[in-house]
C-alpha positions in Angstrom: 103.6 80.5 103.6 103.3 84.1 104.3 106.7 85.1 103.7 106.5 83.4 100.3 103.5 85.3 99.4 105.1 88.8 100.4 108.4 87.8 98.4 106.3 86.7 95.4 104.3 90.1 95.5 107.6 92.2 95.9 109.0 90.5 93.1 105.9 91.3 90.8 105.8 94.7 91.8 109.6 95.1 91.1 108.9 93.8 87.7 106.2 96.1 87.0 108.2 99.0 88.3 110.9 97.9 85.6 108.7 97.6 82.8 106.4 100.5 83.3 108.6 103.3 85.1 112.2 102.3 84.7 112.2 101.4 80.8 115.2 103.2 79.1 116.8 104.3 82.3 120.0 103.2 84.0 118.0 101.4 86.6 116.0 99.5 83.9 118.0 96.2 84.7 119.1 96.9 88.4 118.8 94.6 91.2 115.8 95.5 93.4 118.2 96.6 96.2 119.7 99.1 94.0 116.5 100.3 92.8 115.6 100.5 96.6 118.7 102.5 97.7 118.7 104.8 94.8 114.8 105.9 94.5 113.2 105.1 97.6 115.9 105.6 100.5 116.0 109.3 100.0 115.1 112.1 102.7 111.9 113.6 101.9 109.2 115.6 103.6 105.8 113.8 103.3 102.6 116.0 103.3 99.4 113.8 103.1 96.3 115.7 101.8 92.8 114.1 101.3 93.3 113.0 97.8 97.1 113.0 97.3 100.6 112.6 98.8 103.3 115.3 98.1 106.8 114.7 98.6 109.1 117.8 99.3 112.7 116.7 98.3 115.9 118.5 99.2 117.1 121.0 96.4 120.4 118.7 96.0 118.4 115.4 95.5 120.3 113.6 92.7 117.4 111.4 91.7 114.9 114.1 91.6 114.3 114.2 87.8 114.2 110.4 87.5 111.7 110.0 90.3 109.6 112.5 88.5 109.8 110.7 85.3 108.9 107.4 86.9 105.8 109.0 88.6 104.8 110.2 85.2 105.1 107.2 83.6 103.3 105.3 86.4 100.3 107.7 86.4 100.2 109.4 82.9 96.8 111.0 83.5 97.7 113.0 86.6 99.3 116.3 85.8 102.6 116.3 87.9 103.7 119.9 89.1 107.4 120.5 89.5 108.7 119.1 92.7 109.8 122.0 94.9 112.9 122.1 96.8 112.2 121.7 100.8 113.0 125.1 102.7 
């Protein structure tokens, strides 16, 4: 029963990500595995603060712009700063 709930939750999250964050992009109709491999399996340095999390992406990250676009769509009220390249 637990695995079924986790699977259903993952499906709902993927559908919302498609609807809210990926609409109008090449990943709008992609399978969950493709979205995970494209957007989430990237090398990044994560810096956690008290009120936010900051990702330091490599300078040559091919999905940097798309990831910034998805974040802006998911959190429109938060002013996004440019994502700098990691040193």
